[in-house]
C-alpha positions in Angstrom: -79.4 -20.2 19.7 -80.8 -17.9 17.0 -79.5 -14.4 16.4 -82.7 -13.0 17.7 -82.4 -15.0 20.9 -78.9 -13.8 21.4 -79.9 -10.2 20.8 -82.7 -10.5 23.3 -80.3 -12.1 25.9 -77.8 -9.4 25.2 -80.5 -6.7 25.9 -81.4 -8.5 29.2 -77.8 -8.6 30.3 -77.3 -4.9 29.6 -80.4 -4.1 31.6 -79.1 -6.2 34.5 -75.7 -4.4 34.3 -77.5 -1.0 34.3 -79.4 -2.0 37.4 -78.2 -0.5 40.7 -79.2 -3.7 42.5 -76.3 -5.8 41.2 -73.2 -6.3 43.2 -69.7 -5.7 41.9 -68.8 -9.4 41.7 -72.0 -10.2 39.8 -71.5 -7.1 37.6 -68.0 -8.3 36.6 -69.3 -11.8 35.8 -72.3 -10.4 33.8 -69.9 -8.1 31.9 -67.7 -11.0 30.9 -70.7 -13.0 29.6 -72.1 -9.9 27.9 -68.8 -9.3 26.0 -68.8 -13.0 24.8 -72.4 -12.7 23.7 -71.8 -9.4 21.9 -68.8 -11.0 20.0 -71.0 -13.9 19.0 -73.7 -11.6 17.7 -71.2 -9.5 15.8 -69.8 -12.7 14.2 -73.3 -13.8 13.1 -74.1 -10.4 11.7 -70.8 -10.2 9.8 -71.5 -13.7 8.4 -75.0 -12.6 7.3 -73.6 -9.4 5.7 -71.0 -11.5 3.8 -73.8 -13.8 2.5 -75.9 -10.8 1.4 -72.9 -9.3 -0.4 -72.2 -12.6 -2.2 -75.8 -12.7 -3.4 -75.7 -9.1 -4.5 -72.4 -9.7 -6.3 -74.1 -12.5 -8.3 -77.0 -10.3 -9.5 -76.2 -8.8 -12.9 -76.6 -5.0 -13.0 -78.7 -3.6 -15.9 
């Protein structure tokens, strides 16, 4: 799953959690899934940031 797909899914899960139509059991389950997804997104963003930093470090400064 791409980062963009994960972010979209994360936004959908947050919207579901904010809904007043969700029961407590479903909310707890959704929350757990949302936390796992958020950690995955943060890991991918951190990896991308490190790659960008590596590229920038290799560019000579004038």
